[in-house]
C-alpha atoms as one frame of an Amber mdcrd trajectory, in Angstrom:
protein
  10.013  29.074  -1.063   6.310  28.516  -1.597   5.633  25.998  -4.370   1.911
  25.318  -4.339   1.243  24.712  -8.027   0.304  21.038  -7.533  -2.601  22.054
  -5.297  -4.175  23.843  -8.262  -5.093  20.396  -9.580  -7.637  20.161  -6.752
 -10.940  22.080  -6.811 -10.986  25.318  -4.818 -13.426  23.872  -2.268 -11.097
  20.952  -1.596  -8.065  23.197  -1.187  -9.995  25.377   1.245 -11.073  22.317
   3.245  -7.478  21.121   3.573  -6.261  24.505   4.795  -9.150  25.484   7.039
  -9.904  22.145   8.660  -6.492  20.527   8.837  -3.146  21.973   7.804  -3.574
  25.693   8.348  -1.758  28.025   5.967   0.410  25.936   3.647   4.070  26.863
   3.510   5.207  24.476   0.803   4.440  21.180  -0.882   6.583  18.502  -2.481
   5.201  16.222  -5.214   6.066  12.568  -4.613   6.578   9.944  -7.311   4.447
   6.851  -6.674   3.391   3.796  -8.666  -0.266   4.834  -8.457  -2.152   7.492
 -10.454  -3.475  10.480  -8.545  -1.826  13.176  -6.446   0.800  12.320  -3.836
   2.165  15.318  -1.936   4.128  16.195   1.147   2.152  19.136   2.501   3.805
  21.396   5.076   1.299  23.568   6.920   1.300  25.927   9.872  -0.754  23.458
  11.954   0.013  20.078  10.422   2.395  18.348   8.015   0.882  15.444   6.095
   1.495  13.010   3.286  -1.579  13.591   1.125  -3.038  11.201  -1.422  -5.877
  12.386  -3.645  -7.804  10.915  -6.540 -11.023  11.807  -8.389 -14.036   9.745
  -7.351 -14.513   8.954 -11.042 -11.009   7.461 -11.349 -10.751   3.748 -12.222
  -8.144   3.545  -9.443 -10.645   4.546  -6.746 -10.965   0.927  -5.487  -7.256
   0.987  -4.554  -7.796   4.131  -2.499 -10.846   2.622  -0.824  -8.921  -0.525
   0.027  -6.041   1.552   1.369  -8.451   3.601   3.477 -10.115   0.496   4.891
  -6.810  -1.180   5.750  -5.266   1.987   7.195  -8.265   2.685   9.420  -8.054
  -0.838  10.828  -4.306  -0.846  11.559  -3.523  -0.917  15.305  -1.608   2.075
  16.658   1.495  -0.039  17.241   1.643  -1.272  13.631   4.862  -0.206  11.855
   3.020   1.956   9.341   2.189   5.673   8.995  -1.035   6.574  10.802  -3.992
   7.744   8.732  -4.726  11.152  10.280  -7.880  11.996   8.364  -9.796  11.091
   5.251 -12.646  12.750   3.428 -14.470  12.945   0.112 -15.256  16.421  -1.205
 -16.196  17.985  -4.530 -15.573  14.792  -6.488 -12.261  13.865  -4.832 -11.143
  11.364  -2.198  -8.380  12.475   0.179  -6.186  10.392   2.481  -3.800  12.220
   4.821  -1.060  10.356   6.695   1.493  11.343   9.284   4.551  12.540   7.427
   7.487  10.187   7.951   8.927  10.246   4.450  10.654  13.605   4.689  13.526
  12.068   6.617  12.993   8.435   5.673  14.912   6.404   3.105  14.062   3.385
   0.982  15.352   0.197   2.533  18.367  -1.478   0.968  17.907  -5.220   0.512
  20.931  -7.259  -0.475  22.297 -10.770   0.153  25.414  -9.066   1.492  25.619
 -10.041   5.207  26.677  -6.459   5.931  23.383  -5.072   4.597  22.126  -3.632
   7.876  18.569  -2.952   6.635  17.688  -6.644   6.180  17.337  -7.558   9.904
  15.210  -4.445  10.454  12.922  -5.394   7.553  12.580  -8.948   8.864  11.665
  -7.558  12.269   8.962  -5.369  10.718   7.530  -8.281   8.707   7.395 -10.415
  11.861   5.708  -7.608  13.806   3.143  -7.136  11.055   2.311 -10.834  11.135
   1.816 -10.748  14.890  -0.096  -7.480  15.053  -2.369  -8.183  12.075  -3.440
 -11.649  13.210  -6.357 -12.031  13.501  -7.207  -9.740  10.609  -8.451  -6.382
  11.945 -10.190  -5.405   8.706 -13.455  -7.261   8.181 -13.802  -5.830   4.663
 -10.409  -7.004   3.399 -10.386  -8.759   0.047  -9.536 -12.465   0.063  -6.022
 -13.194  -1.173  -7.246 -16.701  -2.020  -9.737 -15.272  -4.511  -7.067 -13.041
  -6.023  -4.386 -15.725  -6.374  -6.854 -18.356  -7.576  -7.834 -16.056 -10.437
  -4.174 -15.368 -11.286  -3.364 -19.091 -11.101  -6.228 -19.968 -13.463  -5.171
 -17.251 -15.926  -1.568 -18.480 -15.899  -2.726 -22.020 -16.646  -4.862 -20.833
 -19.575  -2.000 -18.800 -21.034   0.471 -21.646 -20.628  -1.888 -24.170 -22.222
  -2.035 -21.985 -25.332   1.718 -21.396 -25.462   3.840 -23.261 -28.059   5.175
 -26.584 -26.805   8.701 -25.422 -27.651   8.400 -22.294 -25.514  11.645 -21.866
 -23.621  11.124 -22.722 -19.953   7.611 -24.087 -20.538   8.231 -27.223 -18.459
   9.602 -25.132 -15.600   6.555 -22.845 -15.615   4.188 -25.814 -15.813   5.912
 -27.558 -12.915   5.723 -24.422 -10.778   1.983 -24.025 -11.426   1.233 -27.684
 -10.747   3.158 -27.652  -7.465   1.659 -24.371  -6.223  -0.430 -25.149  -3.152
  -3.420 -22.828  -2.803  -4.161 -24.394   0.593  -0.950 -22.761   1.867  -2.715
 -19.400   1.633  -5.107 -20.288   4.423  -4.803 -18.182   7.562  -6.257 -15.140
   9.294  -3.755 -12.344   8.699  -4.103  -8.992   6.964  -1.423  -8.923   4.261
   0.131  -5.738   2.922   0.096  -7.261  -0.555   3.053  -5.380  -2.029   6.004
  -5.403   0.376   8.766  -4.256  -1.950  11.650  -1.861  -1.222   9.508   0.856
  -2.805   6.931   0.461  -0.050   9.311   0.092   2.883  10.806   3.192   4.497
  13.440   3.313   7.202  13.708   6.122   9.730  15.532   6.170  13.072  16.279
   2.425  12.732  12.588   1.608  12.277  11.079   0.234   9.069   7.572   1.353
   8.061   5.272  -0.331   5.545   3.563   2.308   3.391   0.850   2.219   0.698
  -1.741  -0.340   1.763  -3.759  -0.148  -1.456  -3.074  -3.830  -2.222  -3.941
  -5.139   1.237  -5.564  -8.579   1.275  -6.963 -10.915   3.871  -5.282 -14.294
   4.265  -8.507 -16.037   5.291  -9.159 -18.938   7.577 -11.502 -21.793   6.633
 -12.545 -20.358   3.251 -13.150 -22.492   0.213 -10.895 -22.308  -2.821 -13.600
 -22.667  -5.439
């Protein structure tokens, strides 16, 4: 059954570009629920099946798409992540098209239960990512030190204004004081949001998807 209504949200020129230059005649699409605004679709075409992300260039979320594009383009071919097949900007929209693994992929199941078979596979993927993405392949990656330093400073300001009788205040204060920003030093590209939502398992392999929060764990950068 052809269900192409979601494509009507894209300008005609963009739809034509997708069909003529990439997918061929589209048989069906499947909208996908994601944590990010914009379109997320499984597109099944005569020439190519893709996972398509799309957002208006005027969207406030465009920086996430740009960061995802930059990280995805820099990922080595052996990285456990969907390959970015093509990307373009047309008629006021940015498009990112990935190889389609999600059709037959499941969310990972993480549990302290020793019989949870997904956990060793996830740990293997995390280890592989650390090895493959060191040194950082993306020269434009945002510094995780800058990001966490800002969050740390904000948390301290909020806690300093909180009532002294706030439940758990001492615990929060102790955690902030003991947090070591120097521990963030390194030279690895970090996914930035490795949750079960962004880990898919297929054929006993775990893939990290959605690199819009990717950050550089920098080496020899100041913390100021």
